[in-house]
C-alpha positions in Angstrom: 7.0 41.1 38.3 8.3 40.6 34.8 8.2 37.1 33.2 11.6 35.7 32.3 12.4 34.7 28.7 12.6 31.1 29.6 9.2 31.2 31.4 7.6 32.8 28.3 9.2 30.3 26.0 8.0 27.4 28.2 4.4 28.7 28.2 4.5 28.9 24.4 5.8 25.3 24.2 3.0 24.2 26.5 0.3 26.1 24.6 1.5 24.6 21.3 1.6 21.1 22.8 -2.0 21.5 24.1 -3.2 22.5 20.6 -1.4 19.5 19.2 -3.0 17.1 21.7 -6.5 18.5 20.9 -6.0 17.8 17.3 -4.3 14.4 17.8 -7.7 12.9 18.7 -8.6 13.2 15.0 -5.6 11.0 14.1 -6.7 8.4 16.6 -10.2 8.4 15.2 -8.9 7.9 11.7 -6.7 5.0 12.8 -9.7 3.4 14.5 -11.7 3.6 11.3 -8.9 1.8 9.5 -8.5 -0.7 12.3 -12.2 -1.6 12.4 -12.5 -1.8 8.6 -13.9 -5.0 7.2 -13.3 -6.8 3.8 -16.1 -4.8 2.1 -14.9 -1.4 3.3 -12.9 1.0 1.2 -9.6 0.5 2.9 -7.7 2.6 0.3 -10.1 5.5 1.0 -9.8 5.1 4.7 -6.0 5.1 4.5 -6.1 8.2 2.3 -8.2 10.0 4.9 -5.8 8.9 7.6 -2.9 10.3 5.6 -4.8 13.6 5.1 -5.6 13.8 8.8 -2.0 13.1 9.9 -0.8 15.8 7.4 -3.3 18.3 8.7 -2.4 17.7 12.3 1.3 17.8 11.5 1.2 21.0 9.4 -1.8 22.7 10.9 -3.8 22.6 7.6 -5.2 25.8 6.2 -5.4 27.4 9.6 -3.2 26.9 12.7 0.3 25.7 13.1 -0.1 22.0 13.9 2.8 20.0 15.3 5.2 22.3 13.3 4.2 25.1 15.7 5.2 23.0 18.6 8.5 22.1 17.0 9.2 25.8 16.4 8.3 26.8 20.0 10.4 23.9 21.3 13.4 25.1 19.3 13.0 28.6 20.7 12.7 27.2 24.2 15.9 25.1 23.8 17.8 28.2 22.5 16.7 30.3 25.4 17.4 27.5 27.9 20.9 27.1 26.5 21.8 30.7 27.1 23.8 31.5 30.2 21.8 33.3 32.9 
């Protein structure tokens, strides 16, 4: 049986979301490092690393699609879902 366009689009959204969730742990780790910093820690450097990590997760860095891949897949899904059957 052939998979419908909406099923295919939904699977792509779910796959992209799963990749995002895997990478999101890196953001949480960076936030925890900032949160647990003390007065003698390099807070500026920790915040810079947090920004870099968030950017990588959002854009996908050098490899991958990051959250932008999920956005693209979601837009495709919404387009397909809006089409009359």
